[in-house]
N, C-alpha and C positions, 0 to 999 in steps of 0.2 A: 397452375395458379399464376395469376398476374402478379408482377412485382409489387404493386401497390398494396396487395392483400397481405404481404408479409408484415406490414405494420398493423398487427392484429389487436394490440391492446396496450393499455398503460395500467400501472398498478398504483392505486391511490393509497393515501395514508389514513390516519385516524383509527379506524377499526383494525384489529389484528388480522382479520381475514381479508380476502379480496372479493369484491362484488362484481358481477358481470355487468357489461354495458359498454356504451361508446366512450370515447375520451371525455373526461370530465372529472369533477371532484369525486373521489372514491371509486372511479371506474377501473375495471381490471378484466383482463382475459389471460388465461394461462398460456405459457409458451406452447407452440405446436410440438406434438410428440415426434421424437426422432425415430427413424427406422433403425433396426439393429445394425450396428457397425458403422453408421453414418458419422463422419467426423466433421462435416461441414457445419460451421457455426455462423449464424448471422448476429452481429452485435446490435445493440440498440441504435447505433448510428446507421448501420446498414438498413435497418427497418424504418428509421426516420426518413432517410433519403427515398426509400421505396414508396413511402407514403406521401411523397411530394411536400414534406415538411408541414403537413396539415395540422399536426399537434401544436404548431407554433403560429398558426394563422392569427393575424390582427393583434400581434403583441410586439413590443420592443424588447429585443432579446439581448441579454448579456451572457457571454460564454466564459466559463471557467474551464480552461483546457491547457494542454501542452502538446508537444509533438506526437504523443500517442493517440490523439483524438482523430484517427484516420479510419476510413472505410476499407473494404476489402481490396480496393485498388490503390491504397496508400494516399488517398485524397483527404486533405484535412477538413474537419468539420466547418471551420470558419471560412475557408476558401469555397467550400460547397455552398454554404449559406449565402455568401457574398455573390457568387456567380448564379445562384438560382433565380434571383429576382422575386422570391416568394417569402423571404424573411427580412424583417426590419431589424437589421443587425446594428446594435447600439455601441457595443464595447466588448473587449475581451479582458480577462483577468488572469494574470500569470502567477503560478505557484512557485515554490522553490525550483530553481534551475531556469525559470522563465517561461514565458508563453511559447517562444520558438526554441527553447531548450539550450541556450548557449552558455549558461552559467554553471559553475561547479557546485559541489555540496555546500550548503549554507549560504548560497548566493542567489541573486535574481538579476533580471535584466533592466529593472527600473521602469518608470512610467514614460510613455511616449506614444508614437503613432506607428502602427504596423505598416511596413513598406509595401507589402503585397496588396493589402486591401484598403489601406487608408483609414482604418477605424482606430479609435483610441485604445491603447492597451495600458491597463493599470497594474502596477506592481503590488501584488497581493500576498507575497511571501511574508508570513508572520503577522499578517494583518489581524488586529483585534476585531471583535464584533462591531465596535463603534466605527472603526475604520471601514469595515465592509459596508455598514449602513451608509456612511458618507459617500463611498464610491458608487454604490447602487443609486443613491439619490442624485449624485452629480451626473451619472451616465443616463439617468432617466429610464431605467429598465422596468418592464412589467414582469418579465419572466427570466429566471436564471437557468441556464443549461449547463450541467456538469458532465464532462466527458474526459476522463483521465484513466489510463490503465494503472490500476493498483497492483501490488505484488503480494497482498494477503498478510501483511505483517503490521502489528500495532505501531512500531516505531518508524514506519515509512510515512512521510508527513502528508501525503496527498489526501488521505482520508480525513485528516484534521482540518485541512483547507476546506473540504466539503462540509464538515460539521460546523465550523465557525461561520461559513457563508450561509448555511441553512438557518442557523440561529438568527443571523442578521436579516435574512429574507423573511423569516416569520415575524420578526419585530416590526418590519416596515410593510408587511402585507403583500409580499411578492409571491408569485408562483415559482416552484422549483422543480425542474425536470432533470432526471438522471438518465443518461443513455448508458445502459448497462453493458458490461463486458465480463467475460469469464474471469474467475480467479485462476491465475496461471499455476498455482500450486494446489488446486483442488479445494474441496469443500469441508475438509476435516478441521475442527477446532482443536488446539493443543497449546499447552504452555501455561505459565503463571498469569494471574490476574493483576491488572493495574490497581493500586490502592490510592485513595485520594491524597494522602500526604506527598506522593511522589509523581503526581501529574505534571506534565510539561509539554513542550511542543512536540515531543516524540511519544506522547501518550496523554491525551487530554481527559479521557473518560475511562470508566471501568469496563474494559474488554480484555480478553486474554491475548497472549502474545501472537499466536497464529490464529486469527479469528475465523478463518474458513468461510468467509462470506464474499459475495460480489459487492461492488460499491452500491448497487441498487438495494441489495439486502441490508447492507450497513445503513444506508439512508433510512430505510424503513425502521430498522432497530433504533437508530438515533431519534427518529421522529416520535416513536412510541415510548421510548424509555427516558430520554434526557430533555428533549425540547419543551415538553409541557411545563417543566419546572424552570428551565433556564431562559426560555423565550416567553413564557407565559401562555403559550399555545403551540400546537404543531404547525409546521409549515404546510402549505397547499402543495403536497408532494405527488409527483407522477414519475413512475419508472417505466421506461420503454425497455421491455425485457429482451433477452437474447432468445434465439431459437436454437434448439438442438445441442444445448450444453447440459452436461450432467455433472453431478458433484464429484464423481471419481475421475474426471478428466483433467489432465494437466495441460499446460500450454502445448507440449509436444504432441498431444492427442487431437489437436484441432488445427484448422487452417487459418485461424485468426492471425493477421500479420503482426509480427513482433517489431515494435519500434522501441528503442531504448527509453524506458521511463525516466532514467537519469544517467549521467555519464558513467557511473560505476555499476550499471545494471545492463550489461551489453547483450546478454542472451537469456533464454528461459532457464538454462542451467544455473545461471547466477541466482535467479529468483528462487530456484528450488533449494539452494543451500542457505540463502539469506536469512530465513527465520532463526537459524542457529548461529551461523558465523558472523551475523551482524552484531552479536553480543561482544565480539572482540573490539568493537568501537569503545567498549568500556574498559579495555585493558591498555594501560599506558605503554607497557614494554613490548607489545606485540602489534604488528600491523595486520590489518584485514585485507591487504593486497591491493589497496588503492594505488593507481599509477602502474599497474601491471596489466597484462592482457587477460588475467583471470582474477579480477577483484572478487573477494569473498570466497574464492576457492583456494587461493594461495594465502596461507596464514603463517606468520613467522616473526621471530624477534632477531635482534642483532646476533650475527654468527658467533660472536665472542661469548654470548650468553646462552644460546639455545643450540641444540644439535639433533642428530639423527635418532637419538633415543626416544624423543617425543613420538615420532611416527612408529617406531618399533613397539612402544608400549600401547599405542592406540590400536595397531593391527592385532596385537595379542588379545585385545578385548573382543575381537570378532564381532564388531557391531553390525547389525543387519543392514544390508544394502549399500555398504560403503567400504572403501579401502583408502589407505593413505600412502601417498608417494613422497619419499624424502625430497625436499625441494629447497633450492637456493635462488634468491632473487634480490633485486635492488629496486624498491619502489620509487617511482618518479613523482609521486604525489603521496603525501603522508597525512593529509587531513589535519587533525589536531595533535599530531605526533611528529613535529619537525626534526626531532633527534634521530628519526629513522629514515629521513629523506635521503635517497641515493646511497644508502648504506647497504652492505651485504647482509642479508637476513637469511636465517636458517629456519626451516620449519617443515610444513607439509602442504601437499596439494590434496584437497578433498575430492576423491573420485567416486561419484555415485555410480554403482554398478547394477543396482536394482531399484528403480524409482518407487515401486510399490512397497518395498520393504523398508526403504530409507526413512529415518526419522530425524529431521534436521536439528530440532532442539535437543533431543536426547543425545545426539551425536556431539553437539557443541558443548553440552554439559560435561561429557567425557573428555573432550579436548581441554576444557578449562581445568578439570580436576587434575589431569596429567601435567598441564602447563604450570600449575601451581607448585609443582615439585621443584621448579627451578628457582634458585635464589634471586634471580633478576626479575621474577614475575612481580608486577605491581599494577594495582587497579588505577584507572585514570581518575584523577580528582579535579574538581572545578572550584577554584578558590573564590570565584564570584558568587557561589551559593553555599556558604559555610554551614547552613542548616541541613543541606543535602549534598554533601561534597562528592559523592561517588556517582559517576555517570552510569555505571552498571545498574545501580538501583533504579534509575529513571528508565532504563531499557527493560528491566525485568519487572518493574512495578513496586518493588519493596527491597529492603536490605536482606531479605531472607536468603536468596541464592548466594550472595557474596559471603554472608556470615557462615552459612553452612559449609561452603568450600574452604573458607579460611580455617574452620574448625576441623577439617579433615573428613567431611562427609563424602561418601561415594555416590555414584550416579543414581542408584535406586532411591537413596534417601532424599536427594535433591528433587528428583522427578516425582516421587511419591508425595511430597509436601503440597503439591498443587492439585491433587486428584479431586478433592471435594469441590474446590472453587471452579475447576474446569467442568465438572459434572453439572454444577448449578448454572454456569454460563450456557452450556449446551442446551439445557432445558429452557433457559430464558430466551435464547435467540430463535428457538424453533418456530414460533408463530410468524416470524418475519421472513422465513426462507421462501424462495420462489422456485427453486429447482430441485 
């Protein structure tokens, strides 16, 4: 097969199913079937390049991306477009951490000119729909291309950059192309549902905590579920699908290059634990390991307040697929917890010993239940939002998990509380799945 034939199809929006045909509104072809045991995966970008960028012909293109937007040879999408002579590249739009990825959590690189290509780069972190519309209009784009590696968790902000820019694109009549990438933690949905009173920048719409979709599938879900009401119509959406990815495959099961999606997401192992230990961002007295070589795997509080009994009690629970190592460390970055910066912390290192058996969210619930035994345990509060003061509620989607744990509920009670909403979401997303 010639390389250009790998770009076999795009997935259109509007209808829940995918119709056959060439690239165009509503056009779609299924990903090629993988041979048994084959782990080679071609991302949407790989297939776009193989097709000589034909899907973007005769359009002024704006790119929403960051350092993860690379092909199998680590060449960036924008650099490939710029060098190809086949794409009318108008602008790039940088999410949290920036287009080239130099900013820390909660930061961006600002608006300016990209030194490598000379194209304008807009600071899009936290941009409202109105700001997106303004940026698209100023840049004069016809088509928006999204290519960012997500990690499969509702509170990882890139999917909301995609959502907000999709709404804006629909409102001003632009085309929206998603270059799909595998979900590095697989295709299983799990965890509690976001509820409308607790939406924020770490969860704008009602999806579960571990959504189990690729960004292309999420775009289809957003387009069919939320855009008709919020934008007044769906966006003209095309998804360039991956080849040879299956829902049970993790990042370690593929050859897709791993580029850090953010400064504290250094490895696929980090992504694997993040759906659960990311919840410790909602605990004031415990660091999630920022500023260590193992963020989200090293979890602990001040050594004067926490000790080895935490790990002992967790290991005694015999949780599937995971063990806990007693750990001591001093974080050199503390995020929103400056009182822990460069202080000796005691806690655990989360050691995943069986990826298939490991359940990151259930494991984190057990960690929270046991950590709550310590007198120093305290939920992180936000004084600037008195109506919703607890960050954990925004991460989990409601006050339920926090109030259950405060009341002494054990793991099964907490996890069981979201069973019905998870089942409903699993049914709701099914028509939008591609793999």
